[in-house]
N, C-alpha and C positions, 0 to 999 in steps of 0.2 A: 822273226820267230822269237817268242818270249821264252823265259825260263820254264814256265808252266808247260808250254807247247813241247819243249825239248824233253821234259820228263814224262810226257803223256805216253801211255803204252801204244806201241805200234799195232795197227790193225791191218789184216790182209785185205786186199781189194775184194769188194763184195762179189760173190759168185753170181752166175746168171739167175734171175728170178728174185734177187735181193736188191733193195734200195735202202740206203741209209740217209736220213735227214738229220743234220747236226746243227749245233749252236742255235737252238730254238728255245723260246719261252714256252714250255709245254703246259697247256691248260688241261690238267688232270681232273679227276672227279672232284677232289676237295681242295686242290692247291695248284699254284703255278710255280714251276721249277724250271731252271735251265737244264737242258739235256738233249738227248738224241733218241730217235726212234728208228728201229730196224724193221723193214717190211720184207716179208717173204711170202711169195705166192698169194698175194692179195690180202694177207692177214698181218697183223702186228706181231712180229716175232719177239721183240724185246723193247723195253723202255729203260733207258740208261741215263742216270744223272751225269752232268758234266759234258764237256765238248769232246767229241771224238775227232780223230785226225783224218778220216776219210768220209766220203759221202758228200751230199749237197749241203753247202753252208747256207743256212737260212738267215744269217746275219742278225741274229737276235730278234727276228720277227716272232709273233705268236704262232704256235702250231696248235690248233684246236681240233676236236672231232668235227667231221663234216656236219653242217647244219641239217636239221630235220624239220621240215615244214609240214604241218598237219592240215592247214586250211588256207589254201589260196585259190581264188577264182581267176587267177591271172590268165589261165588258158582261154577263158571266155573273151578276154580283151583281144587275144590274137585271132580267135575264131570270128569275131565281129569287131574289126578295128574302128569302124564307124557305124552309126545307126543305118541299118539297111544294107550293109556291106558284108557278105558272107565270104570268108577266106577259106581256101582249101584246107581241109582238116589236118592232113599230114604236114603241110607246110606250117600251119599254126602250131602244131605240137613241137616241131623242130625248133621254131623260133622261141617258143616258151621254154623248152629244155635248155637252150643256149643261154637265155637270160638268167634262169635260175642258177646255172653253173657259174655264171660270172659273178654272182653274189655270194658264193660259198655254200650254197645248198647242195647237199649230196643225196638226200632222200626227200622226195616230195609226195605227199598224198594229194593228188590232183582232185580238188573239190569240184565235182561235176554235178550240175543241177539236174535233178529229176523232178518233173512236174512243170507243166506249161499252161498258158492261157491262150485260147484261140478266139473265144466268142466276143471278147471286148476288144473290138478292132483298134481302138485308139491306143491301147497299151498291150497289144498281143505280143507274146514272146514264144518262140517255138521250141520243140524238143531237139536235143542234140547229143544227149548223153551216150546213147548206144553207138552212134557213129564216131564220136570222139574217143570212146573207149577202144573201139576197133582200130582206130588210127594209132593210138598209143601202143596197143598190143602188136600191131604189124611192124611198127618201127623198132620195138624191143626185140622182136624175132630177128630183124635185119641187123641188129647191133648198131643202129643209127643214133641212139640216144646216149648222152654223156653221163646222166645221173640215173639214180634208181627211182622209178615211178610206181607208186602204189595207188589204189583206187579208194576214193572217198566220195560217196554219193550224198549230195545235199538234197534232202527230201523236202520239197516245198509243200508244206501242209496245205496252205491256202492257194491251191491251184486246181486245174480241171483234169489233168491227165496223170496224176501221180501214180495211181494204181496200175494203169496200163504200161507206164514207163518202167516201174519196178519189175513188172512181169517180164521185161526184156532181158533181165539179168538172172543169173543162176549162181550156184555155189562155185561153178567152174570159173567165174569171173574174178574170184579172190577179192571180193569187196572187203576192205579192212575197217572202214569207218562209215557209219550212217549217221548223219546229223539231222536233227528234227528242227526245221526252219519254219517258224510261223511269223509271217510279216503282216498279220492282220492289223489294220490301223487302230491305234489307241492301246496297243498291247506291246509288251516286251521292248524291243529296240526303239520302236516308235510310239511309245505310250504318250509322248508329247506331240500332239497333232501339229503344233506350230513348227516343230523340228522336222516332222515328216513333210509338211507343206514346203518348207525351205528346200529340202532335199529334192523333192519331185519337180518343183517349179524351176529350181536351179539346174538340175541335171537334164530334165526332159523338156523344159521350156513350156510346161502346161499353163494354161490360164486358170484363174480361180474356178470358173465353171467346169472346166475339164478335170481339175483336181477333185472337186466335190463329187462329180459323177463317178470318178474312178474309186474314190473312197467308199461310196455307196455300193458299188459293184463288189469290192473286196469284202465288205462287211457282210453282205448277203451270201457271198460264196463261202465265207468262213463258217457261217451258221449251218450251211448245207453239208459241208464236207470235212471240217476239221477233226471231229472226233473219230470218224472212220479212217481218215487218211493217217492220222497219228498211229492208230492201232495197226494199220497195214505196214507202215514203215518200221515200227518196232518188231513186228512179226518177221518181216523180211530180214532185218539185221540179226535177229536171233537164229533164224534158219541158216544164215550164211556164216555165223560165228563172228560177225563183225562187232567192233566196239561201237557202242551207242554214245553219241554226243548230243547233249542238249544245246540250245542256242538262245542267247539273250534271256536267260532266267532273270526275273526281276524281284521276286519275293520268295519267302520260305515255302509257300504252297507250290510254286513252280519247281523248286528244288526237290521237294518231297515227291512230286510226280516224276521227275527225272530219275530219282533214286529208285522208285518203284519200277521204272522201265529197265533198270540195270545200267544206267549211264555211268561211264567211266571218266568222261571229260565234259566240262562245262565251258562251252565256247562263249566268250565275251559276256559274262553276267553283267547286268546293267547297274547293279547297286552293291554296296558293301555288305548289306544285309544278305543278299543272295550268295555272295562269295563266302561269307562266314558259314552259311548253311551248307554250302558245298563241302567245306572243310569238315564239318560235323558228319557228313555222310560219306567221306572218303572219296569225293569226286574231285579230280584235278581241275584247277581253275586255269583257263587259258585266256589271255588278253591280247589285244592287237599291238604289235610293235609300233605302228603309226601313232596310236594313242599315247604310248610312252614317250615317243620322240616329240610329239606336238604339245605334250603337257595336258592332254585331255581328249575326250571322245568327240568326234565330229557330230555325234547325235545328241550330245548333252548328257551322256551317261557317266558313270563313275570313272575316274581317272585311273589308269593302270599304275601310275606312280603311287597313288594312295593305297592301292591293294598291296603293292610291293612293300610299302612302309609298314603295313600291318601284318606282313608275313603271309599274305593270302594269294600271292602270284606264283604259280607253278610253271606255266608254259607260255611262251610268246609265239605268235603267228604273224607272218608278214601281211596277211589278209589281202590288201589291194596294192601293196608296194613291195615287191620282192626284195629290194635292196634294204628295206627297213629291218629285216630280221637280224642281220649282222650288226647294223648300227645300234639297234636296241640292246643286243647282248653286251656289246662293248660299253654302252652308256650305263646299263644296269650294273655292270662290273665296276665302273668308275664311281657310280653313285654309292655303292655299298662298300667299296674298297676291297672287293672280292671278285676278281675276274672269273674264277672257277664257278662261283655262284651265278654270275651273269650268263655264262655260256651254258650252264646246266639247263636253263630254261629253253634252250634251242637245240639241245643235244640229248643229254641223259633223260630228262623228264619226259619229253615227247616219246622217246624210245620206250621207256617203261610203261607209259600210259597206253601204248598200242601193242605191247608184247614183242617189240623188236629187241630181243636179247643179244643180237649179234653186232650191235653198233651203238653209238651214242657216247662212248668213252674212249680214251687212249689207254688201252690195256692189252697185254699179251693175249692172243687168241681171237681178238675181235677183228672185224673187218677193218681194213686200212682205208677208212673214209676220213680224210684229213684235209684241213684248210689252213693255208698259210696267210697270215693277216699282218699288214703293217698299219700301225695306229698313229703314226707321226704326222697325220694329215687332218684336214677338216673333217673328213669322214674316213672310216677304215677302208683300206684297199686290199682286195684279194690278190695275192701274188702267186697263188698256186692252189689247185684243188686235185686231190687224188680220190678216186672212187674204186674201192677194192684194189688198191695199190696201183691203179693206172692213172697217170696224170691226164686230166681231161681239159 
């Protein structure tokens, strides 16, 4: 025992319903301080500087708000672990939930695709949104999930069944985000056809002739449906009170259209020009954590680090690698010399963009969604996750 320990005020043992986490590097809204957090009945009761004498000693690890993920299609990977393999939906959700919890994510907006293609047999993909949502809801009612799951519908504009799939959802489904996804060849994310070719031929093993045929199909489909599908998706989002997210905005005209729709979030703008326009319109810019970690986009678009350097990066998303969210928050904190700023992109900023006023910061009265992180390794290690005060 040190002299400081001996002089520290004594504290009574925590009563039932209370948890004290002590000797932590607290990642607060604007700073990192050594201190303690008292949890009572699932909420943060107090945040105290200095080390307390009772409670769980976090041994100097970071204690940050539980991460908030706005756009991950990780559930799809569990629903179809290999091409042509359909996994039971509830089992897929349970595995997805456990994986996210292991990476420090306390709240996830499951980005579930609406809009499918059936007529082009060589590249058909089926509907799954309604049944996946039903599986999530059933498991939530049963108390089987570790973390908080909210609904994000990824509206595939260039698809055949978007309107009928949107019609399967109502305001009772509590859809929180609707993103407008247009993957028409030659536009937005894949305006560079060579990059699109590399992606499809590498991921799907298509020949040049098959690739050309598929591109022609998508171009013709887009001409038929894109305008009406975009209008339907925007109308649905407004009717449900969901936040609208644009996707892969490339130029000022794209951002102006997004602003006219009332978009609050810009997912993965592809150019610095588009990101600047988003800032002008008050639209939060979200970039992929893998982009930041890899040093650039896998599609050849603007690097997340470049946007961060220009002060144009608001939110990070793990996108296709759940573990990347925590890694990127820590890396951004180290890059800027401001760990609070790095973590804000995966906690406070996504909470504010989606109207979640009860989480995203370590502050009295908010949900006790907290993650304990050790950074003394090649990659940050999650050593504890609490969701509404319950260690999961």
